[in-house]
C-alpha positions in Angstrom: -0.2 0.2 -0.1 1.1 3.4 -0.8 1.9 5.7 1.7 2.1 9.5 1.9 2.3 12.6 4.0 -1.5 12.8 3.4 -2.4 9.5 5.3 -2.7 11.1 8.4 -4.7 14.1 7.1 -7.9 13.2 9.1 -8.0 9.5 10.7 -12.1 10.3 10.4 -11.9 10.9 6.7 -9.5 8.1 4.9 -10.4 9.0 1.6 -9.5 12.6 2.1 -5.9 11.2 2.2 -6.0 9.1 -0.4 -7.7 11.8 -2.7 -4.9 14.4 -1.8 -2.2 11.7 -2.4 -3.7 11.1 -6.1 -3.8 14.8 -6.7 -0.5 15.9 -4.7 2.4 17.4 -6.3 3.1 20.4 -8.7 1.9 18.8 -11.8 -0.6 16.3 -11.3 -3.8 18.6 -11.6 -1.9 20.5 -14.7 -1.4 17.0 -16.3 -4.8 15.9 -15.9 -6.2 19.7 -17.0 -4.4 19.3 -20.4 -5.3 15.7 -20.6 -9.0 16.6 -20.0 -8.7 19.7 -22.8 -6.5 18.0 -25.4 -7.6 14.1 -25.2 -4.9 12.0 -26.4 -1.4 13.4 -26.4 1.9 12.4 -27.5 5.0 12.9 -24.7 6.4 15.8 -26.5 3.3 17.3 -26.9 2.3 17.4 -23.1 6.2 18.2 -22.0 5.4 21.4 -24.5 1.9 22.2 -23.0 3.2 22.0 -19.1 6.2 24.3 -20.2 9.0 24.0 -17.4 8.6 20.4 -16.5 11.8 18.1 -16.8 11.7 15.0 -18.6 12.4 13.0 -15.8 9.5 14.6 -13.4 6.8 14.2 -16.2 8.0 11.0 -16.7 7.7 10.0 -13.2 4.3 11.9 -12.5 3.0 9.9 -15.6 3.8 6.5 -13.9 2.5 7.6 -11.0 -0.7 8.4 -12.4 -0.6 5.3 -14.8 -0.1 3.3 -11.4 -3.2 5.4 -9.8 -5.4 4.5 -12.9 -5.4 7.7 -13.9 -3.8 7.7 -17.3 -3.3 5.3 -20.1 -0.2 5.0 -22.4 -0.8 3.5 -25.4 2.7 2.3 -27.0 2.8 1.9 -30.5 5.5 -0.7 -32.2 7.3 1.6 -34.6 10.2 3.8 -35.9 10.5 5.9 -34.1 8.8 5.1 -31.2 5.1 6.7 -30.9 3.9 7.2 -27.0 0.1 8.5 -26.4 -1.2 9.4 -22.8 -4.6 10.2 -22.6 -6.8 10.1 -19.3 -8.9 6.7 -18.2 -12.6 6.9 -17.2 -11.3 6.9 -13.4 -9.0 10.2 -14.6 -12.0 11.9 -16.6 -13.9 12.0 -13.2 -11.1 14.5 -11.9 -12.4 16.8 -14.3 -15.6 18.4 -13.0 -13.7 18.7 -9.4 -10.6 20.8 -11.4 -13.8 22.7 -13.0 -14.9 23.8 -9.3 -11.5 24.5 -8.1 -11.3 26.8 -11.2 -14.7 28.6 -10.5 -13.3 28.8 -6.8 -10.3 30.6 -7.9 -12.3 33.1 -10.2 -14.6 34.0 -7.5 -11.9 34.3 -4.8 -9.1 35.9 -6.4 -8.6 39.5 -5.6 -8.8 41.6 -8.7 
């Protein structure tokens, strides 16, 4: 079982810690955002969309998200290799939460 700093977030709400562990980090929400908006994308496209993310960081985040069942990785056996990423059904269920977070930011950001 994966442990994280969020495991003890609230002993009465263990699912809160689980949810936080799934979306924690600087890049995961942005990856979900871009995959939600753009559908299936190649690795280099996603890296360009995210901006200043290193190859290692993106690769690590995608592997974690794949392990968590949020991201699907499709590898095509060709030269040069082609790999595409998309959200799974589970990953797509996070999109409404992200939209609500955006609405919250819109309403609470001081102009």
